[in-house]
N, C-alpha and C positions, 0 to 999 in steps of 0.2 A: 191818549188819544190816538195809542199804537191800534187798542184792543177796540174803539169805532173804525179805526179804519179796517183793521183785519176782518172785525164782523162785518160790513157793509161789502167789503169781495166777499166773504163767504154768501152773504142774500143774495146782491145779484147772478151768481152763476147757481143758486137755488130757484130762483128767479126764473132764468134761463129755461133749467128744463122742464118748467111749467109751462110759459109760453110756448115751449116746443106740441103743445097739446091741446090750448087751452081754443084755439080759433079752428077748429075741425068744424067742417060744417057738418058733415054726419058721422061720430064716433061710434065705430061698432064700441060692445060694451068693456073688451079689456081695454079700447082707448081713453073712454070715459073713465074706468078704475082708477088706472094710471096715474092721472093727470090730480085724479083726486087723492092717492097716493103722496103725491110731490107738491100738491096744495097747502100738505101738512108741515112742512119746513117754514111754518108761517109764526110770528113772535105773539108772547105772551100779552096778560089784558096791562100789566103793572107797565111794560114797554109801553104800550099804547096812549095808556094815562098820561107817564113819560113825556113821550113825545108831544101831544096836545099841549101840557104845563108849558114847556118850553118853544111853543109856536111850531113846531117842525110837520105838525098835524090843525088842521081846523078842527072847531067844533064840528061841523058837519064830516069831515075826514074821519074824525077820531069814533063819530057813530057807526060811520059804515066799518072802519076796521074790528072794534066792538063784537059787529054781526059779523065777522069774516072771524072772528076767533072765537064767536060760537059754531060757526059753520065747520071749523077745524075741530070743535069735538066729539061733534056730529058724523066723523068722516070714521069710525071705527062702528058705526051700521049702516055701511054702503050694499048690505046686500039686501036691503030695503029700498026697493027697484024703484020708488015714487022720492024716497027719500033723496037717492043715489041722483037720478033723474035734475031733481029739485036744484042740487048743488051744483051738479055741472053747469045748470044755467046762470048760475053766478059767478063761476070761477073768472071768466074773461074780466070783468068788473073787480073784482078781489085782484087779478092781475093789476090791472091799470091801477089803481090802489095801489098798490106792493111796489111798481116800478116808480109810480111819483112820492113817495114815501122817502123810495134809494135816494131819488134826486137830491129831495132835501136833506139827507141825512151825508150824502158826498160831499154838498156844497159845505155841508156842518163840519166834515173831518177838513176839506180846504183851506176852512176858514176857522182856525182854533179858537179865538177872539172873540167870534162872535156865540162859542157857547155860555 
């Protein structure tokens, strides 16, 4: 349980760094690329599936999270301007999903008998 609590705290800090940038109206290329770099702090696919299996993510959220993981894998290609722009346009939604996911994780960590 301690590992879940620590991991959740790290994830909350990582998400806060992403949220500093994802709501900029007209980001510069540097701001956009920095946001994409910060986005790389997301979870692996196995974690997404496990969270769906225990009810921490709905099926719809799991599908969105798997798309988010696919987007994370594309971040090494941000030199492609079209790809970088498309990814930027999805970052705010990804941030919202991560935030909701962390709320669920914190609730589970606070109530270990629910696991």
